PLY file of the C-alpha trace (Angstrom):
ply
format ascii 1.0
element vertex 226
property float x
property float y
property float z
element edge 223
property int vertex1
property int vertex2
end_header
0.00 0.00 0.00
2.93 2.34 0.63
3.92 1.85 -2.99
0.40 2.66 -4.17
0.26 5.76 -1.98
3.60 6.91 -3.35
2.33 6.53 -6.89
-0.81 8.52 -6.09
1.18 11.23 -4.34
3.50 11.34 -7.33
0.52 12.25 -9.47
-0.06 15.27 -7.26
3.54 16.38 -7.43
4.01 16.07 -11.16
2.24 18.55 -12.75
0.64 20.64 -12.03
-22.24 13.76 -21.65
-48.21 16.74 -25.53
-51.01 14.62 -25.43
-52.09 11.73 -27.70
-49.84 11.02 -30.68
-47.22 13.49 -29.47
-46.92 11.63 -26.19
-46.49 8.35 -28.04
-43.76 9.88 -30.20
-42.06 11.32 -27.17
-42.20 7.95 -25.44
-40.56 6.28 -28.45
-37.84 8.95 -28.62
-37.14 8.53 -24.95
-36.70 4.80 -25.43
-34.38 5.40 -28.37
-32.31 7.86 -26.34
-32.09 5.38 -23.48
-30.94 2.67 -25.87
-28.32 5.00 -27.34
-27.09 5.97 -23.88
-26.80 2.32 -22.91
-24.91 1.56 -26.10
-22.52 4.46 -25.51
-21.98 3.33 -21.93
-21.29 -0.24 -23.03
-18.89 1.00 -25.68
-17.03 3.16 -23.16
-16.78 0.23 -20.75
-15.44 -2.02 -23.50
-12.81 0.55 -24.43
-11.82 0.97 -20.79
-11.52 -2.79 -20.35
-9.29 -2.91 -23.42
-7.05 -0.15 -22.07
-6.80 -1.80 -18.66
-5.74 -5.00 -20.38
-2.98 -3.03 -22.13
-1.88 -1.47 -18.82
-1.53 -4.96 -17.33
0.57 -6.15 -20.25
3.06 -3.35 -19.55
3.38 -4.08 -15.83
6.94 -4.89 -14.85
5.99 -7.00 -11.82
2.79 -8.88 -11.12
1.15 -8.57 -7.72
1.75 -11.27 -5.17
-1.22 -12.76 -3.33
-0.42 -10.69 -0.25
-0.09 -7.49 -2.28
-3.38 -8.21 -4.05
-5.16 -8.61 -0.73
-3.70 -5.40 0.72
-4.52 -3.41 -2.39
-8.07 -4.77 -2.54
-8.63 -3.50 1.00
-6.98 -0.11 0.47
-7.51 0.88 -3.18
-10.75 2.82 -2.61
-8.93 5.45 -0.55
-6.23 5.73 -3.21
-8.96 6.02 -5.85
-10.43 8.94 -3.91
-7.08 10.75 -4.07
-6.93 10.23 -7.82
-10.46 11.63 -8.23
-9.57 14.74 -6.24
-6.34 15.22 -8.18
-8.03 14.73 -11.55
-10.69 17.32 -10.76
-8.00 19.89 -10.00
-6.03 18.92 -13.10
-8.84 19.28 -15.67
-8.45 23.04 -16.13
-4.66 22.75 -16.14
-4.78 20.23 -18.99
-7.15 22.40 -21.05
-5.08 25.55 -20.46
-1.75 23.87 -21.21
-3.05 22.43 -24.48
-4.36 25.85 -25.48
-1.04 27.56 -24.74
0.98 24.95 -26.61
-1.17 25.21 -29.74
-1.31 29.03 -29.63
2.49 29.23 -29.90
2.32 27.72 -33.38
-0.45 30.13 -34.40
1.60 33.12 -33.20
4.60 31.91 -35.16
2.41 31.63 -38.27
1.43 35.27 -37.84
5.04 36.36 -37.24
6.26 34.51 -40.33
3.62 36.23 -42.49
4.62 39.67 -41.19
8.33 39.00 -41.74
7.70 37.71 -45.26
5.69 40.84 -46.04
8.70 42.83 -44.90
10.96 40.93 -47.30
12.72 38.80 -44.66
13.79 35.22 -45.37
11.88 33.06 -42.87
13.19 29.62 -43.89
14.87 28.90 -40.53
11.88 30.18 -38.58
9.48 28.05 -40.64
11.54 24.96 -39.83
11.54 25.88 -36.13
7.78 26.56 -36.31
7.16 23.11 -37.78
9.34 21.50 -35.09
7.65 23.26 -32.20
4.18 22.52 -33.64
5.15 18.85 -33.77
6.36 18.97 -30.15
3.20 20.82 -29.10
1.03 18.15 -30.73
3.01 15.40 -29.01
2.51 17.16 -25.69
-1.20 17.57 -26.36
-1.50 13.86 -27.22
0.32 12.90 -24.03
-1.97 15.14 -21.98
-4.97 13.41 -23.57
-3.52 10.00 -22.69
-2.83 11.16 -19.13
-6.40 12.42 -18.82
-7.74 9.07 -20.07
-5.72 6.93 -17.65
-6.81 9.11 -14.73
-10.44 8.65 -15.84
-9.85 4.91 -15.97
-8.44 4.96 -12.45
-11.51 6.83 -11.23
-14.08 4.65 -12.99
-12.75 1.13 -12.66
-13.79 -1.32 -9.96
-10.44 -1.46 -8.20
-11.60 -3.96 -5.60
-12.50 -6.59 -8.19
-9.40 -5.86 -10.26
-6.58 -4.62 -7.99
-3.96 -5.65 -10.50
-5.62 -3.50 -13.18
-5.69 -0.59 -10.76
-2.01 -0.98 -9.94
-1.18 -1.29 -13.65
-3.14 1.90 -14.45
-1.33 3.76 -11.66
2.01 2.72 -13.08
0.93 3.81 -16.56
-0.13 7.19 -15.17
3.26 7.55 -13.49
5.07 6.69 -16.74
2.96 9.22 -18.65
3.69 11.84 -16.03
7.43 11.28 -16.43
7.03 11.43 -20.21
5.11 14.70 -19.94
7.77 16.17 -17.72
10.47 15.29 -20.24
8.42 16.59 -23.17
7.60 19.85 -21.40
11.26 20.36 -20.48
12.39 19.83 -24.07
9.60 22.08 -25.37
10.63 24.84 -23.00
14.33 24.37 -23.82
13.69 24.64 -27.57
11.42 27.66 -27.18
13.81 29.57 -24.91
17.06 28.76 -26.75
16.94 27.80 -30.42
13.64 29.48 -31.27
14.46 32.61 -29.31
17.85 32.88 -31.03
16.28 32.57 -34.50
13.73 35.27 -33.66
16.50 37.48 -32.27
18.48 37.14 -35.51
15.43 37.94 -37.61
14.62 40.96 -35.45
18.14 42.32 -36.03
17.81 41.66 -39.74
14.47 43.46 -39.82
15.86 46.45 -37.92
18.79 46.73 -40.35
16.43 46.51 -43.29
14.19 49.20 -41.80
17.18 51.46 -41.14
18.38 50.94 -44.70
14.93 51.75 -46.05
14.74 54.90 -43.92
18.19 55.96 -45.12
17.16 55.43 -48.73
13.99 57.47 -48.16
16.03 60.26 -46.58
18.52 60.31 -49.46
15.68 60.37 -51.97
14.04 63.28 -50.15
17.32 65.21 -49.97
18.02 64.59 -53.64
14.58 65.77 -54.64
14.99 68.85 -52.44
18.34 69.68 -53.98
17.00 69.40 -57.46
14.33 71.95 -56.63
0 1
1 2
2 3
3 4
4 5
5 6
6 7
7 8
8 9
9 10
10 11
11 12
12 13
13 14
14 15
17 18
18 19
19 20
20 21
21 22
22 23
23 24
24 25
25 26
26 27
27 28
28 29
29 30
30 31
31 32
32 33
33 34
34 35
35 36
36 37
37 38
38 39
39 40
40 41
41 42
42 43
43 44
44 45
45 46
46 47
47 48
48 49
49 50
50 51
51 52
52 53
53 54
54 55
55 56
56 57
57 58
58 59
59 60
60 61
61 62
62 63
63 64
64 65
65 66
66 67
67 68
68 69
69 70
70 71
71 72
72 73
73 74
74 75
75 76
76 77
77 78
78 79
79 80
80 81
81 82
82 83
83 84
84 85
85 86
86 87
87 88
88 89
89 90
90 91
91 92
92 93
93 94
94 95
95 96
96 97
97 98
98 99
99 100
100 101
101 102
102 103
103 104
104 105
105 106
106 107
107 108
108 109
109 110
110 111
111 112
112 113
113 114
114 115
115 116
116 117
117 118
118 119
119 120
120 121
121 122
122 123
123 124
124 125
125 126
126 127
127 128
128 129
129 130
130 131
131 132
132 133
133 134
134 135
135 136
136 137
137 138
138 139
139 140
140 141
141 142
142 143
143 144
144 145
145 146
146 147
147 148
148 149
149 150
150 151
151 152
152 153
153 154
154 155
155 156
156 157
157 158
158 159
159 160
160 161
161 162
162 163
163 164
164 165
165 166
166 167
167 168
168 169
169 170
170 171
171 172
172 173
173 174
174 175
175 176
176 177
177 178
178 179
179 180
180 181
181 182
182 183
183 184
184 185
185 186
186 187
187 188
188 189
189 190
190 191
191 192
192 193
193 194
194 195
195 196
196 197
197 198
198 199
199 200
200 201
201 202
202 203
203 204
204 205
205 206
206 207
207 208
208 209
209 210
210 211
211 212
212 213
213 214
214 215
215 216
216 217
217 218
218 219
219 220
220 221
221 222
222 223
223 224
224 225
């Protein structure tokens, strides 16, 4: 149980769905909606069961009989911690994904402005494509993290303690992956990308100064001719 608690705590530390004929029609629609809801629920359960099976396949060590018994008795409290953590994390996930994707949009706008000013943006376009790719990878990992936390909340941990333990380990691995991805994303944005933008800014300033000088010379020449 100490191991399980450590995994759950690690999740906290990592990151931060009229009358007469009308009534009959309504009754039929209600039945159809109920059937659809049941089908959706069954489909979601099937998908969850499939994911839990995959989590188990990735487990490094299987639970012993003693560990299974301890976890069966204690997993509900751990599940409560996960639910609390996930609720706090929902807005963070949405905001992070928005920020990551907006960086690419801002670079698109910057590239257009630089091109309109006659600046070669080849290096910046390559960096833009790279950071968009990293942002998408981060967004995908956040989605996967969100899904495994939902699985941890929804599964019957007492009837499947091994599945619960496997899902916790998968969540921990995803958290480590997210940390590494976020670190690399930040490193690229604050070093390579920043340096490229700095170079382009200097190039733009020189071009603007040259244009201003040409305009001044043209004005002086025209004035002298008069």
